VEXDREN-2710 file (C-alpha; in Angstrom, 1 decimal):
% VEXDREN-2710
k/r/px/py/pz
1/MET/4.8/-82.6/16.5
2/THR/4.9/-81.9/20.3
3/PRO/1.9/-79.5/21.0
4/VAL/3.6/-77.7/23.9
5/GLU/7.1/-76.5/24.5
6/ILE/8.2/-76.0/28.1
7/ALA/11.4/-74.1/29.4
8/GLN/11.5/-74.5/33.0
9/GLY/13.0/-71.6/35.2
10/ASP/13.7/-71.2/38.8
11/GLY/11.8/-68.1/39.5
12/PRO/8.2/-67.3/40.4
13/VAL/6.9/-66.1/37.2
14/ILE/5.4/-68.3/34.2
15/LEU/5.0/-66.8/30.8
16/GLY/2.1/-68.4/29.0
17/LEU/2.4/-68.3/25.2
18/PRO/-1.1/-69.7/23.9
19/HIS/-1.0/-68.0/20.5
20/THR/2.4/-67.8/18.9
21/GLY/2.3/-71.4/17.3
22/THR/1.8/-71.8/13.7
23/PHE/1.7/-75.5/13.1
24/VAL/-1.5/-76.8/11.3
25/PRO/-1.7/-80.6/10.4
26/GLU/-1.7/-80.8/6.8
27/ASP/-5.2/-82.5/6.6
28/MET/-6.6/-79.5/8.5
29/ARG/-4.8/-77.0/6.3
30/ALA/-6.2/-78.5/3.3
31/ARG/-9.7/-77.8/4.6
32/LEU/-8.8/-74.0/5.4
33/ASN/-9.9/-71.4/2.8
34/HIS/-7.5/-68.9/1.3
35/ARG/-8.1/-66.7/4.4
36/GLY/-7.5/-69.3/6.8
37/ARG/-4.3/-70.4/5.4
38/GLU/-2.9/-66.9/6.0
39/LEU/-3.0/-67.5/9.7
40/ALA/-3.6/-63.7/10.1
41/ASP/-4.7/-64.1/13.8
42/THR/-1.5/-65.2/15.1
43/ASP/0.3/-63.5/18.0
44/TRP/3.1/-62.9/15.6
45/HIS/6.7/-62.9/17.1
46/VAL/5.4/-62.5/20.8
47/ASP/7.8/-65.3/21.9
48/ARG/10.7/-63.5/20.5
49/LEU/9.4/-60.2/22.0
50/TYR/9.6/-61.7/25.6
51/ASP/12.6/-63.8/25.0
52/GLY/15.4/-63.2/27.7
53/LEU/13.5/-60.5/29.4
54/LEU/13.4/-62.2/33.0
55/GLU/16.2/-64.5/34.1
56/GLY/14.5/-67.4/35.7
57/ALA/11.1/-67.2/34.1
58/THR/9.4/-70.4/32.9
59/THR/7.5/-70.4/29.6
60/VAL/4.8/-72.8/28.4
61/ARG/4.2/-72.3/24.6
62/ALA/1.6/-73.9/22.3
63/THR/3.1/-74.9/19.2
64/PHE/-0.2/-75.5/17.2
65/HIS/-2.1/-72.4/15.7
66/ARG/-5.3/-71.2/17.2
67/TYR/-7.3/-72.2/14.2
68/VAL/-6.6/-75.8/15.1
69/ILE/-7.9/-75.1/18.6
70/ASP/-7.7/-72.0/20.7
71/ALA/-5.6/-72.7/23.8
72/ASN/-7.2/-69.6/25.5
73/ARG/-10.7/-70.6/25.1
74/ASP/-12.8/-72.5/27.6
75/PRO/-12.8/-76.1/26.5
76/SER/-16.6/-76.4/27.0
77/GLY/-17.0/-73.9/24.4
78/ALA/-18.6/-71.1/26.4
79/SER/-18.0/-67.5/25.3
80/LEU/-15.4/-65.3/27.2
81/TYR/-17.4/-62.1/26.1
82/PRO/-21.2/-63.0/25.9
83/GLY/-23.1/-60.7/23.5
84/GLN/-19.8/-59.4/21.9
85/ASN/-18.1/-60.4/18.6
86/THR/-15.3/-63.0/19.3
87/THR/-14.0/-66.3/18.1
88/GLY/-14.6/-69.7/19.5
89/LEU/-12.9/-72.7/20.8
90/VAL/-12.2/-73.8/17.2
91/PRO/-12.6/-70.5/15.1
92/LEU/-15.0/-70.8/12.3
93/ILE/-14.3/-67.1/11.4
94/ASP/-11.3/-64.7/11.7
95/PHE/-11.1/-61.6/13.7
96/ASP/-12.7/-59.6/10.7
97/GLY/-15.8/-61.9/10.8
98/GLN/-14.9/-63.7/7.7
99/ALA/-15.1/-67.5/7.2
100/ILE/-11.8/-69.4/7.4
101/TRP/-12.9/-73.0/6.5
102/ASP/-13.9/-74.6/3.1
103/VAL/-14.8/-77.8/5.2
104/PRO/-15.3/-76.7/8.9
105/PRO/-14.7/-79.2/11.7
106/GLY/-17.8/-81.1/13.3
107/ALA/-18.4/-81.7/17.0
108/ASP/-16.5/-85.1/17.1
109/GLU/-13.4/-83.5/15.4
110/ILE/-13.4/-80.6/17.7
111/ALA/-13.5/-83.0/20.6
112/GLU/-10.7/-84.9/19.3
113/ARG/-8.6/-81.7/18.8
114/ALA/-9.4/-80.6/22.4
115/GLN/-7.7/-84.0/23.5
116/THR/-4.9/-83.8/21.2
117/PHE/-3.9/-80.1/21.7
118/HIS/-5.9/-78.1/24.0
119/ALA/-5.5/-80.7/26.9
120/PRO/-1.8/-81.3/26.8
121/TYR/-1.0/-77.5/26.7
122/HIS/-3.0/-76.9/29.9
123/ALA/-1.7/-80.1/31.6
124/ALA/1.7/-78.6/31.1
125/LEU/0.6/-75.2/32.3
126/ARG/-1.0/-76.7/35.4
127/ALA/2.1/-78.8/36.2
128/GLU/4.3/-75.7/36.0
129/ILE/2.0/-73.5/38.3
130/ALA/2.2/-76.4/40.8
131/ARG/6.0/-76.7/40.5
132/VAL/6.7/-72.9/41.0
133/ARG/4.1/-72.6/43.7
134/ALA/5.5/-75.4/45.6
135/LYS/9.1/-73.9/45.3
136/HIS/8.1/-70.3/46.0
137/GLY/4.8/-70.5/47.9
138/VAL/3.3/-68.4/45.1
139/ALA/3.0/-68.6/41.2
140/ILE/2.5/-65.6/39.0
141/LEU/1.1/-66.4/35.5
142/TYR/1.6/-63.8/33.0
143/ASP/-0.2/-64.6/29.9
144/CYS/1.5/-63.1/26.8
145/HIS/-0.9/-61.9/23.7
146/SER/-0.7/-59.4/20.9
147/ILE/-3.4/-58.3/18.5
148/ARG/-3.9/-55.6/15.6
149/SER/-4.8/-52.4/16.9
150/LEU/-7.6/-51.8/14.3
151/ILE/-10.3/-54.6/14.2
152/PRO/-13.8/-53.1/13.8
153/PHE/-15.4/-56.5/14.0
154/LEU/-14.0/-56.8/17.6
155/PHE/-13.9/-53.3/19.0
156/ASP/-14.5/-49.7/18.1
157/GLY/-11.5/-47.3/17.3
158/THR/-7.9/-48.0/17.9
159/LEU/-6.7/-50.5/20.8
160/PRO/-4.6/-48.9/23.4
161/ASP/-0.9/-50.3/23.2
162/PHE/-1.1/-52.1/26.6
163/ASN/-4.3/-54.0/27.4
164/ILE/-4.2/-55.4/31.0
165/GLY/-6.6/-58.1/32.0
166/THR/-7.5/-59.4/35.3
167/ASN/-11.2/-60.0/34.9
168/ASN/-11.9/-56.9/36.9
169/GLY/-9.4/-57.5/39.5
170/ALA/-10.5/-61.1/40.4
171/THR/-7.4/-63.1/38.9
172/CYS/-4.6/-61.5/40.9
173/ALA/-3.6/-59.5/44.0
174/PRO/-4.2/-55.7/43.7
175/ALA/-0.5/-55.1/44.1
176/ILE/0.0/-57.0/40.8
177/GLU/-2.4/-55.2/38.6
178/ASN/-1.5/-51.8/40.3
179/ALA/2.2/-52.3/39.6
180/VAL/1.7/-53.2/36.0
181/ALA/-0.7/-50.5/35.2
182/ALA/1.6/-48.0/36.6
183/ILE/4.5/-49.1/34.5
184/CYS/2.3/-49.0/31.5
185/ALA/0.8/-45.6/32.4
186/ASN/4.4/-44.1/32.8
187/ALA/5.7/-45.7/29.5
188/ASP/6.4/-42.5/27.5
189/GLY/4.7/-42.7/24.1
190/TYR/2.4/-45.6/24.9
191/THR/-1.2/-45.8/25.8
192/SER/-2.8/-48.3/28.2
193/VAL/-5.9/-49.5/29.8
194/SER/-6.9/-52.1/32.4
195/ASN/-9.9/-54.4/31.9
196/GLY/-11.0/-52.7/28.7
197/ARG/-12.0/-54.8/25.7
198/PHE/-9.8/-57.6/26.8
199/ARG/-10.2/-58.6/30.6
200/GLY/-8.2/-61.6/30.4
201/GLY/-9.0/-65.0/28.4
202/TRP/-9.9/-68.4/29.8
203/THR/-6.3/-69.0/31.0
204/THR/-6.2/-66.0/33.2
205/ARG/-9.6/-66.6/34.6
206/HIS/-9.3/-70.2/35.0
207/TYR/-5.9/-70.2/36.8
208/GLY/-6.0/-66.9/38.5
209/GLN/-6.7/-67.9/42.3
210/PRO/-5.3/-65.5/44.4
211/ASP/-6.5/-67.1/47.7
212/GLN/-4.7/-70.3/46.4
213/GLY/-1.4/-68.6/45.8
214/VAL/-1.8/-68.4/42.1
215/HIS/-1.9/-65.1/40.5
216/ALA/-2.8/-64.5/36.7
217/ILE/-2.7/-61.3/34.5
218/GLN/-3.0/-61.1/30.8
219/MET/-1.1/-58.5/28.6
220/GLU/-2.7/-57.9/25.2
221/LEU/-0.3/-55.7/23.3
222/ALA/-1.3/-53.8/20.1
223/GLN/0.8/-55.3/17.3
224/SER/1.6/-51.7/16.0
225/THR/4.0/-51.5/19.0
226/TYR/6.6/-54.0/17.6
227/LEU/5.7/-54.9/14.1
228/SER/6.7/-52.9/10.9
229/ALA/3.0/-53.0/9.9
230/GLU/-0.1/-55.0/11.1
231/ALA/-0.2/-57.0/7.8
232/ALA/1.5/-59.7/6.0
233/PRO/4.4/-60.4/6.2
234/TRP/4.1/-59.4/9.8
235/SER/7.6/-58.3/10.1
236/TYR/9.2/-57.7/13.4
237/ASP/10.6/-54.3/14.0
238/PRO/13.8/-54.6/16.0
239/GLU/13.8/-50.8/16.8
240/ALA/10.3/-50.6/17.9
241/ALA/10.6/-54.0/19.8
242/ALA/13.7/-52.7/21.5
243/ARG/11.7/-49.7/23.0
244/LEU/8.8/-52.0/23.9
245/ARG/11.0/-54.6/25.6
246/THR/12.4/-52.1/28.0
247/HIS/8.9/-51.7/29.5
248/LEU/8.0/-55.4/29.4
249/ALA/11.3/-56.2/31.1
250/ALA/10.4/-53.8/33.9
251/ILE/6.9/-55.3/34.4
252/LEU/8.3/-58.8/34.4
253/THR/11.1/-57.9/37.0
254/THR/8.5/-56.1/39.2
255/LEU/6.3/-59.1/39.2
256/ALA/9.1/-61.5/40.3
257/ASP/10.0/-58.9/43.0
258/LEU/6.6/-58.8/44.3
259/ALA/6.2/-62.6/44.6
260/PRO/7.8/-62.9/48.0
261/THR/5.3/-60.3/49.4
262/LEU/2.4/-62.3/48.2
263/ARG/2.9/-65.4/50.1
264/GLY/-0.2/-66.0/52.3
265/THR/-2.1/-63.1/50.8
266/SER/-5.4/-63.1/48.6
END
């Protein structure tokens, strides 16, 4: 099993896909409990949702499941949201706060998983960022995510459809956040927020260095926008997805068009 899949494009935009993978090694799967084996916290079909939306985009996709190790968490184990409910580098609970392991991994195993899965994904992402920045003078990392719109353990109420994360503006030029926010705000029938419950994961915060020519933004989509239901079997709704893809394509195209204007800016 290759922990990361890379599709190189010649444009300035990189799509990160840390949570669409469903691979779990058999020895690990055997130690998950019945809840864990459902893999309910997958970013279901997000790779399909973005497929073909931007010609020339590069994609970097983790093939392993986030229960193996979460590619969007700090490898040190530090929390992204101190004081709030969340899941860790190797989750011990699911998004509903329920245990997912019959036999949880220990510290040595977590360190091994970090080397086997987490490190190769980020090595690939770093390499693609460097390649794209060398070619264009700038790289824009767009981190693709989705989540159920109702998860009381993680947040109150119903999540907006578009959740833009830039760590309160620190990870990208204002022009990027403003452009994405405007497209989402004007998308008829959808709701949006910037830096609400999801301000960008470790990937966005770690790589987003506008003064170095690397701009990062996270998009957390409510799964209700493109799934038939936010429950197993997590079926893709082609009609709903087609409506959503129109707006996602507009976002990605706008980012690509902005890239030349960002050279030498912070």
